[in-house]
C-alpha angles and dihedrals in degrees: 000000000000123000092247092051094047092046093049093048091050092049093052096044092046091049090053090050090050091050090053091049094045093053088066090066100051093091095047133080121334095247090052091051091054094047096048096041087056089048092051091049091052090047091055089052091050090052091049089051099239109183137189119243116268112280122239090249126078093270134054126240121249117267102286095226089058091051088047091054091050092052092044089053088064091054091049092049089053091047093055097029089239138352111340097219108023121233100011092052091047090054090048091052092048091051093046095052094042090052092047092050091046090054094044102047113099099221134063090231092054091049090051093050093050094047093040090053088059092052092048092050092052091052090048091049090065095043094048091048089053093046092052089053098045093054090049112086091204089062094044093054096040096246094118093055091047089055090049091056096040100044105025111153089214120093097257123164124263088245090061092046088052089069086076087076092061103077096167093054093045091048089056091044091051092055092044090056093044094050093045093051099041092044096046096100088062089066088073089074092093141355094253093051090047092052090052091046093051091047090053090046091051092051089047092055092043090053090051090050093050097042102037106015094249091148096147091065091052092057099037103048099047087047089069097043091100087066090058092046091051092045092052091051091047094050099039 
């Protein structure tokens, strides 16, 4: 996968993720509606591939809708005094600014570093999540996952909450999650292993969306998978 292809795929997928997130704000306060309607409009332009004219220098400016999204993200951060929805919004911001830098930098090497940094951070996000769990005894013995099912703040069904009464199953599930996350960097060894790793990661996020309503993670993390695919090809 070429840098241009991977960058373009990430832009489109991230714009779609931002549209999904922005729709949640359209029934809230007036100032939120204005901010997120503007965000949705810029996302549509990113998807359509709107570009600025060539600059007078030897390099072209980034697509102006992407730059607009980056600047608007600062206004949104100020509005909510930080990311609105925690980890998924942080990943979205990281991806947005890495993409914007990659498009703005005047050299191919600079573009590769900015986009490669995004891919590396996504890989590390899985590894760090796994490391945090493996050093936590409550995750190692399954207690943490039982508490997630029993006391989830999301409106999950009673059937889902009933899983909290299956300690053996949740103990196995805890270790499955830990081993998947902490072992994710190993999937970079080859293209087939990476494809399998990303498929498992996608199913993992889909399960979280279905069970706990963590739909933002499902849209945001897969949106940056092209960066990992490009990075793997670049390194190996």
